[in-house]
Legacy VTK file of the C-alpha trace (Angstrom):
# vtk DataFile Version 3.0
C-alpha trace
ASCII
DATASET POLYDATA
POINTS 116 float
9.878 -24.921 0.377
8.698 -27.461 -2.196
6.772 -30.698 -1.946
5.841 -32.291 -5.277
4.187 -29.632 -7.424
3.265 -27.497 -4.400
5.600 -24.813 -3.170
5.190 -22.413 -0.325
6.134 -18.782 -0.589
6.104 -16.959 2.688
7.369 -13.487 3.304
11.101 -13.941 3.476
14.121 -12.428 1.868
14.760 -15.478 -0.353
13.833 -14.022 -3.715
15.607 -16.703 -5.750
13.109 -19.581 -5.872
13.348 -22.040 -8.787
10.186 -23.666 -10.082
9.594 -26.180 -12.890
7.119 -25.728 -15.762
3.597 -27.171 -15.691
0.774 -27.101 -13.195
1.910 -25.623 -9.881
0.133 -24.887 -6.620
1.501 -21.890 -4.770
0.696 -21.659 -1.072
0.942 -18.088 0.134
1.348 -17.463 3.838
0.596 -13.972 5.111
2.169 -12.464 8.209
1.348 -8.806 7.579
-1.443 -6.905 9.288
-4.578 -6.010 7.398
-6.191 -7.600 4.367
-4.316 -7.592 1.092
-3.927 -9.198 -2.350
-1.203 -11.135 -4.144
-0.695 -11.016 -7.914
1.391 -13.342 -10.088
2.684 -11.850 -13.355
5.209 -12.679 -16.046
8.107 -10.286 -16.116
10.335 -8.443 -13.694
10.033 -5.711 -11.085
8.783 -3.078 -13.561
5.497 -5.012 -13.832
4.643 -4.329 -10.176
4.312 -0.563 -10.581
2.675 -0.900 -14.019
0.053 -3.246 -12.558
-0.674 -0.899 -9.629
-1.076 2.055 -12.015
-3.379 0.008 -14.294
-5.475 -1.064 -11.313
-5.864 2.596 -10.318
-6.919 3.508 -13.891
-3.783 5.508 -14.641
-2.331 3.413 -17.510
-3.110 0.575 -19.944
-2.732 -3.092 -18.959
0.936 -4.046 -18.357
2.519 -5.947 -21.255
3.975 -8.727 -19.063
0.684 -10.486 -18.627
-1.154 -11.403 -15.475
-1.100 -15.073 -14.589
-3.329 -15.106 -11.507
-3.878 -13.785 -8.050
-5.800 -13.954 -4.807
-7.372 -11.231 -2.700
-8.741 -10.893 0.797
-5.737 -12.496 2.518
-5.590 -11.591 6.206
-2.920 -11.760 8.884
-1.654 -15.281 9.627
-3.693 -16.670 6.728
-2.910 -19.091 3.919
-4.114 -18.879 0.349
-3.578 -21.211 -2.592
-3.064 -20.250 -6.206
-3.021 -22.976 -8.845
-1.462 -21.988 -12.175
0.120 -23.545 -15.250
3.566 -22.011 -15.697
5.673 -21.844 -18.844
9.428 -21.230 -18.781
10.363 -17.614 -18.093
10.581 -15.030 -15.343
7.741 -14.332 -12.908
7.059 -12.063 -9.994
4.634 -12.601 -7.115
3.750 -9.344 -5.337
1.292 -7.380 -3.221
-0.165 -4.365 -5.120
-2.213 -2.985 -2.217
-1.380 0.220 -0.373
-0.771 0.150 3.365
-1.972 2.783 5.832
1.064 4.956 4.995
0.204 4.975 1.270
3.030 2.669 0.156
2.355 -0.347 -2.059
3.082 -3.729 -0.495
5.841 -4.393 -3.028
7.536 -1.140 -1.984
7.890 -2.490 1.544
9.294 -5.867 0.456
6.191 -7.955 -0.268
7.382 -9.541 -3.510
9.271 -12.558 -4.796
10.889 -13.095 -8.195
11.385 -16.577 -9.537
12.315 -18.369 -12.729
10.556 -21.302 -14.343
13.227 -23.408 -16.013
LINES 1 117
116 0 1 2 3 4 5 6 7 8 9 10 11 12 13 14 15 16 17 18 19 20 21 22 23 24 25 26 27 28 29 30 31 32 33 34 35 36 37 38 39 40 41 42 43 44 45 46 47 48 49 50 51 52 53 54 55 56 57 58 59 60 61 62 63 64 65 66 67 68 69 70 71 72 73 74 75 76 77 78 79 80 81 82 83 84 85 86 87 88 89 90 91 92 93 94 95 96 97 98 99 100 101 102 103 104 105 106 107 108 109 110 111 112 113 114 115
């Protein structure tokens, strides 16, 4: 939901959020177990895997460009990310692996949105 220039992204299946350009505060609410990170990048779903591979030292930096992120988010926690957004496509995702070895984005921890 939105209130002024602050919008809240919680883990839901609504992956069609619309956001305006300029300074935005993103409130991230975590409901997953364990401690994890959230990354904001320009681009689409391909950036998620590229970022994870870069972080593990297996490829160069993704071309989409990292915008920001937060780490150390625990269960039932809130984190805030303040960023200046330009028009274009973005993706907010968890690049951390869970105890089964899957990345967070592979289990549904991601949201795509457009800045119009």
